[in-house]
gemmi code that builds the backbone of each chain (N, CA, C; Angstrom):
import gemmi

chains = {
    "A": [
        ("MET", (35.045, -140.957, -35.660), (35.635, -140.244, -34.835), (34.653, -138.999, -33.985)),
        ("GLU", (34.947, -138.989, -32.644), (34.154, -137.856, -32.057), (33.998, -136.657, -32.412)),
        ("LYS", (32.853, -136.179, -32.708), (32.911, -134.935, -33.167), (33.152, -133.713, -31.921)),
        ("ARG", (33.742, -132.741, -32.370), (34.166, -131.597, -31.121), (32.892, -130.624, -31.309)),
        ("ILE", (32.733, -129.851, -30.025), (31.627, -128.921, -30.011), (32.274, -127.605, -30.603)),
        ("TRP", (31.417, -127.055, -31.537), (31.445, -125.860, -32.436), (31.442, -124.786, -31.629)),
        ("SER", (32.596, -123.728, -31.764), (32.475, -122.287, -31.161), (32.702, -121.342, -31.895)),
        ("LYS", (32.595, -120.294, -31.932), (32.672, -119.112, -32.800), (34.223, -119.071, -33.164)),
        ("PRO", (34.291, -118.928, -34.601), (35.603, -118.833, -34.906), (36.133, -117.407, -34.805)),
        ("GLU", (37.654, -117.234, -34.288), (38.046, -115.805, -33.815), (39.451, -115.866, -33.968)),
        ("MET", (39.804, -114.489, -34.540), (41.044, -113.991, -34.789), (41.238, -112.903, -33.947)),
        ("HIS", (42.491, -112.767, -33.441), (42.992, -111.610, -32.684), (44.312, -111.225, -33.188)),
        ("GLU", (44.403, -110.042, -33.642), (45.873, -109.269, -33.774), (46.389, -108.913, -32.741)),
        ("PHE", (47.852, -109.070, -32.670), (48.671, -108.201, -31.605), (49.921, -107.946, -32.211)),
        ("ALA", (50.717, -106.926, -31.707), (51.936, -106.664, -31.976), (52.955, -106.872, -31.136)),
        ("PHE", (54.090, -106.895, -31.301), (55.140, -107.327, -30.285), (55.532, -105.884, -29.478)),
        ("ALA", (55.854, -106.267, -28.194), (56.252, -105.000, -27.394), (57.586, -105.279, -27.256)),
        ("ALA", (58.343, -104.343, -26.805), (59.933, -104.252, -26.572), (60.070, -105.231, -25.822)),
        ("ASN", (61.450, -105.593, -25.665), (61.791, -107.081, -24.842), (62.023, -106.182, -23.363)),
        ("GLU", (61.574, -107.125, -22.317), (61.862, -106.640, -20.939), (62.929, -106.938, -20.394)),
        ("TYR", (63.519, -107.905, -20.921), (64.865, -108.928, -20.416), (66.020, -108.161, -21.077)),
        ("VAL", (67.303, -108.058, -20.276), (68.588, -107.817, -20.829), (69.603, -108.799, -20.319)),
        ("ALA", (70.148, -109.578, -21.161), (71.260, -110.226, -20.566), (72.526, -110.099, -21.475)),
        ("ALA", (73.366, -109.473, -21.178), (74.536, -108.886, -21.757), (75.773, -109.734, -21.988)),
        ("CYS", (76.167, -109.952, -23.160), (77.413, -110.600, -22.957), (78.436, -110.202, -23.886)),
        ("GLY", (79.624, -110.721, -24.160), (80.739, -109.938, -24.922), (81.430, -109.149, -23.968)),
        ("ASP", (82.681, -108.697, -24.616), (83.623, -108.046, -23.714), (83.176, -106.534, -23.417)),
        ("SER", (83.226, -106.000, -22.023), (82.716, -104.710, -21.685), (83.483, -103.819, -22.310)),
        ("GLY", (82.664, -102.820, -22.887), (83.468, -101.585, -23.366), (83.440, -101.606, -24.631)),
        ("LYS", (83.293, -102.720, -25.615), (83.655, -102.831, -26.855), (82.204, -102.657, -27.570)),
        ("THR", (82.410, -102.051, -28.862), (81.279, -102.119, -29.826), (81.552, -103.032, -31.000)),
        ("TYR", (80.703, -103.895, -31.417), (80.837, -104.925, -32.318), (80.093, -104.477, -33.592)),
        ("GLN", (80.522, -104.999, -34.645), (79.931, -104.913, -35.762), (78.901, -106.035, -36.012)),
        ("PHE", (77.791, -105.822, -35.728), (76.854, -107.043, -35.375), (76.079, -106.934, -37.227)),
        ("GLN", (76.509, -108.247, -37.749), (76.311, -108.648, -39.069), (74.633, -109.425, -38.877)),
        ("CYS", (73.732, -108.875, -39.463), (72.560, -109.075, -39.488), (72.331, -109.970, -40.608)),
        ("ASP", (72.460, -111.639, -40.555), (72.614, -112.335, -41.445), (71.857, -113.567, -41.418)),
        ("GLY", (70.660, -113.765, -40.901), (69.941, -114.947, -40.541), (69.229, -115.404, -41.645)),
        ("GLU", (69.543, -115.271, -42.811), (68.782, -115.891, -43.808), (68.587, -117.334, -43.673)),
        ("SER", (67.320, -118.057, -44.127), (66.810, -119.229, -43.725), (66.989, -120.137, -44.865)),
        ("GLY", (66.394, -119.716, -45.838), (65.829, -120.418, -46.952), (64.803, -121.038, -46.971)),
        ("GLY", (63.944, -120.420, -46.379), (62.641, -121.095, -46.032), (61.681, -120.370, -46.852)),
        ("LEU", (60.328, -120.381, -46.520), (59.388, -119.562, -47.297), (59.721, -118.074, -47.606)),
        ("PHE", (60.173, -117.613, -46.624), (60.791, -116.202, -46.964), (62.024, -116.304, -46.367)),
        ("ASP", (63.020, -115.283, -46.515), (64.264, -114.984, -45.529), (63.841, -114.555, -44.187)),
        ("GLY", (64.415, -115.627, -43.424), (64.283, -115.169, -42.165), (63.474, -116.313, -41.639)),
        ("GLY", (62.601, -115.941, -40.412), (61.614, -117.108, -39.911), (61.210, -116.673, -38.544)),
        ("LEU", (60.886, -117.695, -37.639), (60.386, -117.434, -36.261), (61.838, -117.476, -35.268)),
        ("VAL", (61.905, -116.240, -34.508), (63.215, -116.453, -33.565), (62.810, -116.612, -32.152)),
        ("TYR", (63.320, -117.776, -31.466), (63.023, -118.164, -30.119), (64.285, -117.860, -29.545)),
        ("TRP", (64.038, -117.625, -27.919), (65.364, -117.260, -27.175), (65.411, -118.016, -25.976)),
        ("TYR", (66.603, -118.046, -25.280), (66.386, -118.843, -23.914), (66.850, -117.770, -22.834)),
        ("PRO", (65.859, -117.675, -22.127), (65.669, -116.394, -20.999), (66.383, -116.994, -19.780)),
        ("ASP", (66.663, -118.098, -19.744), (67.134, -118.962, -18.259), (68.369, -119.216, -18.261)),
        ("LEU", (69.338, -119.099, -19.291), (70.516, -119.397, -19.029), (71.399, -118.299, -18.222)),
        ("ASP", (72.342, -119.100, -17.120), (73.054, -118.325, -16.359), (74.497, -117.610, -16.969)),
        ("ALA", (75.102, -117.154, -16.380), (76.271, -116.416, -16.982), (77.339, -117.380, -17.495)),
        ("GLU", (77.494, -118.426, -16.877), (78.485, -119.688, -17.276), (77.820, -120.156, -18.410)),
        ("GLU", (76.633, -120.321, -18.579), (76.206, -120.978, -19.578), (76.236, -120.209, -20.791)),
        ("TYR", (75.910, -118.770, -20.778), (76.201, -117.780, -21.895), (77.539, -118.114, -22.360)),
        ("ARG", (78.550, -118.292, -21.696), (79.995, -118.203, -21.903), (80.058, -119.433, -22.877)),
        ("ASP", (79.778, -120.489, -22.561), (80.020, -121.680, -23.158), (78.935, -122.218, -24.348)),
        ("ALA", (77.983, -121.545, -24.565), (76.950, -121.802, -25.232), (77.307, -122.132, -26.663)),
        ("ALA", (78.195, -121.514, -27.083), (78.486, -121.363, -28.385), (78.885, -122.910, -28.924)),
        ("ASP", (79.286, -123.805, -28.273), (79.897, -124.971, -28.387), (78.825, -126.346, -27.888)),
        ("TRP", (77.618, -125.703, -27.761), (76.734, -126.894, -27.172), (76.242, -127.708, -28.409)),
        ("SER", (75.870, -129.021, -28.081), (75.211, -129.680, -29.173), (73.664, -129.278, -28.989)),
        ("VAL", (72.962, -129.835, -30.078), (71.471, -129.821, -29.919), (71.063, -130.408, -28.752)),
        ("GLU", (71.439, -131.724, -28.290), (71.128, -131.982, -26.980), (71.112, -131.138, -25.722)),
        ("GLU", (72.418, -130.475, -25.806), (72.391, -129.655, -24.468), (71.309, -128.376, -24.545)),
        ("TRP", (71.192, -127.913, -25.891), (70.294, -127.025, -26.171), (68.935, -127.294, -25.735)),
        ("ARG", (68.773, -128.502, -25.848), (67.478, -129.071, -25.460), (66.888, -129.086, -24.105)),
        ("THR", (67.949, -128.991, -23.124), (67.848, -128.971, -21.735), (67.213, -127.679, -21.212)),
        ("HIS", (67.444, -126.703, -22.147), (66.761, -125.390, -21.790), (65.378, -125.084, -22.630)),
        ("ASP", (64.516, -124.284, -21.761), (63.310, -123.821, -22.418), (63.742, -122.720, -23.319)),
        ("ALA", (63.105, -122.554, -24.617), (63.245, -121.682, -25.455), (61.846, -120.954, -25.519)),
        ("GLN", (61.694, -119.432, -25.541), (60.465, -118.933, -25.502), (60.453, -118.223, -26.883)),
        ("PHE", (59.005, -118.264, -27.645), (58.929, -117.408, -28.819), (59.494, -115.942, -28.634)),
        ("ARG", (60.269, -115.329, -29.679), (60.604, -113.933, -29.444), (59.871, -113.202, -30.464)),
        ("SER", (60.021, -113.601, -31.561), (59.256, -112.655, -32.787), (59.409, -113.122, -34.081)),
        ("ILE", (58.972, -112.500, -35.070), (59.087, -112.809, -36.289), (60.452, -112.197, -36.900)),
        ("TYR", (61.321, -112.926, -37.471), (62.530, -112.147, -38.142), (62.777, -112.173, -39.654)),
        ("THR", (63.044, -111.069, -40.307), (63.751, -110.910, -41.712), (64.890, -110.315, -41.693)),
        ("PRO", (65.804, -110.851, -42.151), (67.392, -110.368, -42.139), (67.377, -109.066, -42.940)),
        ("CYS", (67.888, -108.005, -42.328), (68.258, -106.670, -43.183), (69.518, -106.552, -43.591)),
        ("GLY", (70.372, -107.565, -43.361), (71.529, -107.777, -44.219), (72.655, -106.520, -43.950)),
        ("GLU", (72.231, -105.728, -42.763), (73.174, -104.529, -42.593), (74.077, -104.947, -41.606)),
        ("LYS", (75.032, -104.191, -41.377), (76.162, -104.259, -40.236), (75.680, -103.212, -39.170)),
        ("HIS", (75.455, -103.734, -37.882), (74.904, -102.570, -36.911), (76.019, -102.614, -35.903)),
        ("GLU", (76.449, -101.125, -35.263), (77.164, -100.940, -34.189), (76.614, -101.492, -33.069)),
        ("ALA", (76.854, -102.493, -32.472), (76.096, -103.210, -31.267), (77.073, -103.012, -30.054)),
        ("ALA", (76.709, -102.115, -28.955), (77.660, -102.210, -27.902), (77.588, -103.428, -27.057)),
        ("SER", (78.656, -103.753, -26.497), (78.613, -104.893, -25.637), (77.516, -105.127, -24.556)),
        ("GLY", (77.122, -103.878, -24.031), (76.129, -103.680, -22.927), (74.621, -103.613, -23.429)),
        ("SER", (74.520, -103.686, -24.693), (73.042, -103.370, -25.260), (72.406, -104.796, -25.512)),
        ("GLY", (72.997, -105.845, -25.155), (72.015, -107.022, -25.044), (72.253, -107.901, -26.103)),
        ("PHE", (72.567, -109.026, -25.874), (72.891, -110.187, -27.003), (72.348, -111.403, -26.338)),
        ("TYR", (71.587, -112.244, -27.048), (70.955, -113.339, -26.563), (71.162, -114.636, -27.232)),
        ("TRP", (71.020, -115.675, -26.471), (71.044, -116.869, -27.474), (69.782, -117.330, -27.740)),
        ("GLY", (69.906, -117.924, -29.019), (68.336, -118.205, -29.557), (68.621, -119.136, -30.526)),
        ("PHE", (67.563, -119.537, -31.116), (67.583, -120.139, -32.404), (66.447, -119.656, -33.468)),
        ("LEU", (66.984, -119.850, -34.715), (65.947, -119.336, -35.836), (65.202, -120.561, -36.587)),
        ("GLU", (64.092, -120.398, -36.404), (63.090, -121.535, -36.927), (62.814, -121.334, -38.487)),
        ("ARG", (63.255, -122.021, -39.221), (62.617, -121.641, -40.828), (61.185, -121.962, -41.103)),
        ("LEU", (60.631, -121.405, -41.931), (59.062, -121.481, -42.211), (59.256, -122.318, -43.724)),
        ("LEU", (59.300, -123.813, -43.519), (59.252, -124.424, -44.964), (58.122, -124.897, -45.761)),
        ("GLY", (56.945, -124.890, -44.925), (55.768, -125.211, -45.491), (54.479, -124.333, -44.974)),
        ("ALA", (53.381, -124.174, -45.750), (52.532, -123.368, -45.190), (51.787, -123.614, -43.991)),
        ("ASN", (51.710, -125.034, -43.601), (51.056, -125.278, -42.404), (51.892, -126.468, -41.849)),
        ("GLY", (53.058, -126.605, -42.217), (53.971, -127.605, -41.239), (54.193, -126.845, -39.555)),
        ("GLN", (54.540, -127.704, -39.102), (54.731, -127.219, -37.715), (56.065, -127.747, -37.032)),
        ("HIS", (57.069, -128.387, -37.844), (58.054, -129.092, -37.241), (59.361, -128.608, -38.289)),
        ("ASP", (59.498, -127.371, -38.412), (60.659, -126.976, -39.475), (61.840, -126.864, -38.802)),
        ("GLU", (63.017, -126.917, -39.745), (64.363, -126.846, -38.955), (64.674, -125.504, -38.349)),
        ("GLY", (65.334, -125.698, -37.381), (66.171, -124.505, -36.780), (67.601, -124.546, -36.684)),
        ("GLU", (68.276, -123.416, -36.172), (69.663, -123.405, -35.937), (69.998, -122.387, -34.958)),
        ("THR", (71.182, -122.499, -34.259), (71.515, -121.622, -33.231), (71.944, -120.286, -33.535)),
        ("VAL", (71.360, -119.282, -33.123), (71.793, -117.759, -33.409), (72.162, -116.989, -32.056)),
        ("ILE", (72.610, -115.988, -32.368), (72.785, -114.789, -31.641), (71.849, -113.801, -31.855)),
        ("ILE", (71.110, -113.368, -30.786), (70.139, -112.194, -31.167), (70.523, -110.794, -30.561)),
        ("TRP", (70.670, -109.787, -31.284), (70.768, -108.560, -30.744), (69.348, -107.647, -31.087)),
        ("ARG", (68.895, -107.267, -29.729), (67.485, -106.435, -29.690), (67.886, -105.100, -30.335)),
        ("GLY", (69.005, -104.621, -30.822), (68.957, -103.390, -31.470), (69.236, -102.300, -30.404)),
        ("GLU", (69.502, -100.949, -30.893), (69.795, -99.997, -29.889), (68.908, -99.533, -29.061)),
        ("LYS", (67.519, -99.600, -29.280), (66.480, -99.305, -28.323), (65.745, -100.543, -27.946)),
        ("ASN", (66.485, -101.669, -27.824), (65.979, -102.842, -27.389), (64.565, -102.969, -27.810)),
        ("ASN", (64.351, -103.082, -29.154), (63.091, -103.159, -29.408), (62.778, -103.686, -30.937)),
        ("ASN", (63.914, -104.429, -31.492), (63.975, -104.666, -32.679), (64.786, -106.370, -32.657)),
        ("THR", (64.814, -106.944, -33.652), (65.437, -108.512, -33.696), (66.065, -108.503, -34.676)),
        ("HIS", (67.791, -108.610, -34.294), (68.593, -108.896, -35.293), (69.405, -109.967, -35.034)),
        ("VAL", (69.485, -110.772, -36.195), (70.143, -112.213, -35.866), (71.455, -112.457, -36.568)),
        ("THR", (72.386, -112.993, -35.943), (73.511, -113.505, -36.755), (73.767, -115.185, -36.295)),
        ("LYS", (74.444, -115.899, -37.434), (74.644, -117.012, -37.363), (76.293, -117.293, -36.711)),
        ("ASN", (76.876, -116.354, -36.843), (78.459, -116.486, -36.115), (78.108, -116.308, -34.424)),
        ("LEU", (78.639, -117.551, -34.082), (77.999, -117.837, -32.630), (79.260, -117.333, -31.612)),
        ("HIS", (80.478, -116.993, -32.282), (81.716, -116.676, -31.583), (81.932, -115.119, -31.640)),
        ("ILE", (81.479, -114.793, -30.345), (81.654, -113.161, -30.443), (83.157, -112.660, -30.476)),
        ("ASN", (83.929, -113.306, -30.067), (85.432, -112.892, -30.099), (85.669, -112.830, -31.470)),
        ("THR", (85.039, -113.451, -32.386), (85.507, -113.093, -33.746), (84.671, -112.300, -34.706)),
        ("TRP", (83.846, -111.397, -34.023), (82.875, -110.195, -34.481), (84.022, -109.211, -34.739)),
        ("GLU", (83.755, -108.606, -36.028), (84.630, -107.226, -36.266), (84.385, -106.266, -34.939)),
        ("ILE", (85.398, -105.592, -34.661), (85.018, -104.511, -33.602), (85.159, -103.008, -34.195)),
        ("ALA", (84.219, -102.032, -33.943), (83.906, -101.172, -34.286), (84.676, -100.151, -33.387)),
        ("LYS", (84.567, -100.018, -32.260), (85.271, -99.337, -31.155), (85.678, -100.128, -29.806)),
        ("SER", (86.593, -99.777, -29.246), (87.087, -100.579, -28.090), (87.556, -99.620, -26.764)),
    ],
    "B": [
        ("MET", (24.044, -117.772, -60.098), (24.304, -117.099, -58.769), (22.759, -117.141, -58.021)),
        ("ASN", (22.790, -117.356, -56.796), (21.392, -117.563, -56.185), (21.089, -116.565, -55.238)),
        ("GLY", (22.207, -115.532, -55.105), (21.835, -114.387, -54.240), (22.329, -114.491, -52.900)),
        ("ASN", (22.672, -115.685, -52.536), (23.347, -115.810, -50.944), (24.579, -116.215, -51.067)),
        ("GLY", (25.314, -115.814, -52.099), (26.987, -115.956, -52.147), (27.388, -117.226, -52.043)),
        ("LEU", (26.744, -118.194, -52.122), (26.984, -119.728, -51.956), (28.097, -120.225, -52.897)),
        ("GLU", (27.921, -119.537, -54.464), (28.871, -119.934, -55.501), (30.412, -119.147, -55.297)),
        ("LYS", (30.512, -118.064, -54.639), (31.880, -117.439, -54.465), (32.556, -118.446, -53.894)),
        ("ARG", (33.896, -118.346, -54.134), (35.271, -118.997, -53.646), (35.846, -118.192, -52.910)),
        ("TYR", (36.686, -119.009, -51.799), (37.568, -118.190, -51.184), (38.798, -118.843, -50.860)),
        ("ARG", (39.755, -118.237, -50.247), (40.888, -118.926, -49.934), (41.552, -118.005, -49.041)),
        ("ALA", (42.580, -118.651, -48.160), (43.343, -117.875, -47.056), (44.275, -117.299, -47.985)),
        ("ASN", (44.596, -115.990, -47.152), (45.826, -114.952, -47.864), (46.842, -115.739, -47.924)),
        ("GLY", (47.655, -115.974, -48.703), (48.693, -116.661, -48.801), (49.982, -116.059, -48.188)),
        ("ASN", (49.770, -114.809, -47.892), (51.011, -114.331, -47.073), (50.921, -114.565, -45.615)),
        ("TYR", (50.224, -115.253, -45.090), (50.179, -115.817, -43.738), (50.431, -117.174, -43.672)),
        ("VAL", (51.334, -117.468, -42.783), (51.653, -118.805, -42.452), (51.287, -119.430, -41.323)),
        ("TYR", (50.399, -120.600, -41.180), (49.678, -121.013, -40.030), (51.135, -121.924, -38.954)),
        ("ARG", (51.007, -121.439, -37.945), (51.965, -122.427, -37.149), (51.270, -122.651, -35.487)),
        ("GLU", (51.874, -123.413, -34.879), (51.227, -123.526, -33.542), (52.583, -123.333, -32.514)),
        ("ILE", (52.216, -121.978, -32.008), (53.455, -121.768, -31.121), (52.772, -121.849, -29.530)),
        ("ALA", (53.419, -122.526, -28.866), (53.129, -122.757, -27.146), (51.783, -123.374, -27.333)),
        ("GLY", (51.290, -124.132, -28.084), (50.038, -124.656, -28.103), (48.903, -123.917, -28.673)),
        ("GLU", (49.341, -122.797, -29.217), (48.100, -121.827, -29.640), (48.354, -121.515, -31.122)),
        ("GLY", (47.174, -121.517, -32.031), (47.500, -121.168, -33.525), (47.735, -119.891, -33.809)),
        ("VAL", (48.626, -119.705, -34.658), (49.108, -118.233, -34.728), (49.369, -118.232, -36.346)),
        ("LEU", (48.720, -116.899, -36.927), (49.083, -116.797, -38.450), (50.290, -115.720, -38.507)),
        ("VAL", (51.558, -116.363, -38.999), (52.616, -115.651, -38.996), (52.841, -114.844, -40.449)),
        ("PRO", (52.868, -113.433, -40.400), (52.949, -112.832, -41.705), (54.165, -113.010, -42.515)),
        ("SER", (54.002, -112.886, -43.791), (55.370, -113.061, -44.678), (55.217, -111.912, -45.624)),
        ("GLY", (55.949, -111.962, -46.785), (55.617, -111.015, -47.947), (55.818, -109.723, -47.368)),
        ("ASP", (54.789, -108.999, -47.874), (54.847, -107.513, -47.633), (54.076, -107.008, -46.404)),
        ("LEU", (53.617, -108.175, -45.715), (52.614, -107.677, -44.651), (53.633, -107.252, -43.257)),
        ("PRO", (52.812, -106.361, -42.616), (54.126, -105.940, -41.485), (54.505, -107.151, -40.471)),
        ("GLY", (55.684, -107.024, -40.256), (56.204, -108.138, -39.894), (56.171, -108.067, -38.098)),
        ("ASN", (55.671, -107.084, -37.490), (55.398, -107.034, -36.085), (54.234, -107.334, -35.575)),
        ("VAL", (53.237, -107.675, -36.400), (52.074, -107.806, -36.130), (51.677, -109.628, -36.405)),
        ("MET", (51.301, -109.995, -35.496), (50.639, -111.673, -35.744), (49.395, -111.906, -35.373)),
        ("VAL", (48.868, -112.770, -35.832), (47.397, -113.257, -35.346), (47.144, -114.376, -34.558)),
        ("THR", (46.475, -114.194, -33.686), (46.060, -115.775, -33.077), (44.825, -116.081, -33.424)),
        ("VAL", (44.675, -117.322, -33.543), (43.281, -117.958, -33.923), (42.856, -119.013, -33.175)),
        ("ASN", (41.638, -119.109, -32.900), (41.392, -120.111, -31.870), (41.200, -121.534, -32.914)),
        ("GLU", (40.589, -122.588, -32.030), (40.443, -123.935, -33.107), (39.499, -123.934, -33.897)),
        ("THR", (38.518, -123.393, -33.824), (37.721, -123.619, -35.203), (38.279, -123.042, -36.184)),
        ("CYS", (38.761, -121.487, -35.779), (39.373, -120.478, -37.109), (40.577, -121.322, -37.491)),
        ("GLY", (41.082, -122.155, -37.032), (42.374, -122.736, -37.533), (41.660, -123.976, -38.346)),
        ("PHE", (40.730, -124.456, -37.804), (40.187, -125.359, -38.866), (39.834, -124.899, -40.232)),
        ("LEU", (39.247, -123.682, -39.993), (38.415, -123.041, -41.135), (39.654, -122.764, -42.209)),
        ("TRP", (40.728, -122.331, -41.459), (41.960, -121.711, -42.146), (42.629, -122.820, -43.042)),
        ("ALA", (42.667, -124.144, -42.235), (43.145, -125.207, -43.180), (42.254, -125.670, -44.225)),
        ("GLN", (41.083, -125.520, -44.101), (40.058, -125.579, -45.421), (40.410, -124.581, -46.124)),
        ("LEU", (40.731, -123.584, -46.039), (40.809, -122.524, -47.013), (42.376, -122.273, -47.687)),
        ("GLN", (42.749, -123.458, -47.356), (44.303, -123.497, -48.092), (44.094, -123.897, -49.440)),
        ("GLU", (42.998, -124.204, -49.954), (42.616, -124.485, -51.381), (41.013, -123.619, -51.370)),
        ("PRO", (40.725, -123.243, -52.687), (39.575, -122.494, -52.859), (38.144, -123.233, -52.495)),
        ("ARG", (37.451, -122.634, -51.659), (36.230, -123.413, -50.901), (35.251, -122.200, -51.156)),
        ("THR", (33.837, -122.658, -51.531), (32.584, -122.044, -51.210), (32.233, -121.962, -49.627)),
        ("ILE", (31.359, -120.867, -49.248), (30.913, -121.139, -48.044), (30.198, -122.315, -47.638)),
        ("GLY", (29.599, -122.944, -48.747), (28.949, -124.129, -48.574), (29.818, -125.061, -48.164)),
        ("ASP", (30.827, -125.252, -49.148), (32.073, -126.253, -48.496), (32.422, -126.087, -47.045)),
        ("LEU", (32.670, -124.980, -46.761), (33.071, -124.661, -45.224), (32.197, -125.250, -44.284)),
        ("ILE", (30.980, -124.858, -44.464), (29.659, -125.586, -43.748), (29.779, -126.889, -43.541)),
        ("ALA", (29.750, -127.538, -44.927), (29.707, -128.912, -44.841), (30.959, -129.533, -44.090)),
        ("ALA", (31.987, -129.038, -44.372), (33.194, -129.674, -43.500), (33.152, -129.345, -42.157)),
        ("ALA", (32.576, -128.258, -41.835), (32.450, -127.898, -40.196), (31.373, -128.705, -39.678)),
        ("LYS", (30.212, -129.197, -40.376), (29.546, -129.802, -39.855), (29.782, -131.396, -39.663)),
        ("ALA", (30.501, -131.826, -40.403), (30.964, -133.048, -40.500), (32.126, -133.325, -39.211)),
        ("ALA", (32.658, -132.216, -39.080), (33.730, -132.374, -37.684), (33.395, -131.881, -36.217)),
        ("TYR", (32.125, -131.122, -36.351), (31.818, -130.288, -35.343), (30.151, -130.660, -34.846)),
        ("ASP", (29.974, -130.985, -33.898), (28.522, -130.553, -33.167), (28.214, -129.571, -32.947)),
        ("ASP", (26.968, -128.910, -33.494), (26.397, -127.689, -33.295), (25.233, -127.464, -32.466)),
        ("PRO", (25.216, -127.660, -31.225), (23.834, -127.863, -30.509), (23.318, -126.422, -30.200)),
        ("ASN", (23.915, -125.405, -30.584), (23.152, -124.133, -30.712), (22.601, -123.631, -31.889)),
        ("HIS", (22.905, -124.353, -32.908), (22.684, -124.209, -34.259), (23.158, -122.499, -34.905)),
        ("GLU", (24.320, -122.495, -34.725), (24.891, -121.004, -35.000), (26.123, -121.046, -35.935)),
        ("LEU", (26.371, -122.480, -36.378), (27.617, -122.771, -37.204), (27.467, -121.889, -38.516)),
        ("GLU", (26.336, -122.259, -39.346), (26.368, -121.511, -40.317), (26.563, -120.108, -40.485)),
        ("ALA", (25.675, -119.624, -39.753), (25.859, -118.170, -39.567), (26.774, -117.120, -39.001)),
        ("GLN", (27.684, -118.324, -38.041), (29.066, -117.722, -37.586), (30.059, -117.743, -39.031)),
        ("ILE", (30.038, -118.986, -39.511), (31.133, -119.254, -40.745), (30.653, -118.067, -41.939)),
        ("ARG", (29.439, -117.832, -41.950), (29.269, -116.960, -43.041), (29.734, -115.351, -42.593)),
        ("GLU", (29.564, -114.985, -41.270), (30.073, -113.718, -40.915), (31.557, -113.808, -40.697)),
        ("PHE", (32.154, -114.883, -40.455), (33.533, -114.904, -40.424), (34.189, -114.648, -41.731)),
        ("VAL", (33.432, -115.491, -42.700), (34.103, -115.158, -44.115), (34.029, -113.692, -44.475)),
        ("GLU", (32.717, -113.187, -44.253), (32.594, -111.759, -44.538), (33.482, -111.009, -44.133)),
        ("ASP", (33.511, -111.128, -42.982), (34.507, -109.969, -41.876), (36.136, -110.276, -42.479)),
        ("ARG", (36.443, -111.606, -42.636), (37.775, -111.550, -42.938), (38.333, -111.424, -44.302)),
        ("VAL", (37.101, -111.265, -45.128), (37.490, -111.002, -46.636), (37.788, -109.299, -46.191)),
        ("LYS", (36.757, -108.550, -45.797), (37.038, -106.887, -45.398), (38.567, -106.788, -44.829)),
        ("THR", (38.868, -107.742, -44.061), (40.213, -107.232, -43.157), (41.499, -107.937, -44.139)),
        ("GLY", (41.375, -108.651, -45.265), (42.196, -108.910, -46.002), (42.969, -110.321, -45.659)),
        ("HIS", (42.420, -111.235, -44.635), (42.723, -112.300, -44.285), (42.316, -113.428, -45.381)),
        ("ILE", (41.316, -113.125, -45.607), (40.565, -114.123, -46.731), (40.564, -113.108, -47.934)),
        ("TRP", (40.695, -114.084, -49.164), (40.765, -113.793, -50.484), (39.441, -114.279, -51.184)),
        ("GLU", (38.739, -113.439, -52.107), (37.835, -114.263, -52.649), (38.510, -114.360, -54.234)),
        ("VAL", (38.426, -115.653, -54.498), (39.052, -115.907, -55.824), (37.702, -116.196, -57.057)),
        ("ARG", (38.302, -116.382, -57.990), (37.416, -116.322, -59.412), (37.740, -117.687, -59.762)),
    ],
}
model = gemmi.Model(1)
for chain_id, residues in chains.items():
    chain = gemmi.Chain(chain_id)
    for i, (resn, *xyz) in enumerate(residues, 1):
        res = gemmi.Residue()
        res.name, res.seqid = resn, gemmi.SeqId(i, " ")
        for name, pos in zip(("N", "CA", "C"), xyz):
            atom = gemmi.Atom()
            atom.name, atom.element = name, gemmi.Element(name[0])
            atom.pos, atom.b_iso = gemmi.Position(*pos), 0.0
            res.add_atom(atom)
        chain.add_residue(res)
    model.add_chain(chain)
structure = gemmi.Structure()
structure.add_model(model)
structure.setup_entities()
């Protein structure tokens, strides 16, 4: 096996910044009870959250019933680490929900873990990551309408 | 103990999980570590991190790195020693008994 050239080992820490994108869905004027319930059963509750910034409005509407193959036609981007808080949050329809998937962390050094489709809510200040596995927004509990 | 630290053994902090995201090595915090901070690592750091999944001496790390890498500038040993020393201080690597 051919040897590689040694270079200095380096680590760099970085913190997540607030999301720059807003892609709202749900019925205008409603406030939902967003149940943050994305437990994964992996190494720890939660995992890595990816999202799909390139979906158009029609795709957003239909995505709840997509197959895995349909999801794979779109590019997912890494969003953040996620740990479920288990709380219900009052989430206004215009505050930004996003399609994404939650990747479980099953092994200390594996790279191909399981994932499942989720809806992400970025919180009131659009700087957090809450996740629900309930993909049908019209079944979410309504807090205000 | 010969005074140069070769007998000490080290391992990676088990609260970090290594992943490749978009082709880049990343240490994802779990457990009690802050969840909004991640650590990117370069290729040689990822190599050392993989070695450190089991307790290793600095001598073990140097031997493994020499087997995998050419070191034309003869800086591998010093940089591994510095890496381990620095990362023990930051808590990314644990000294084990």
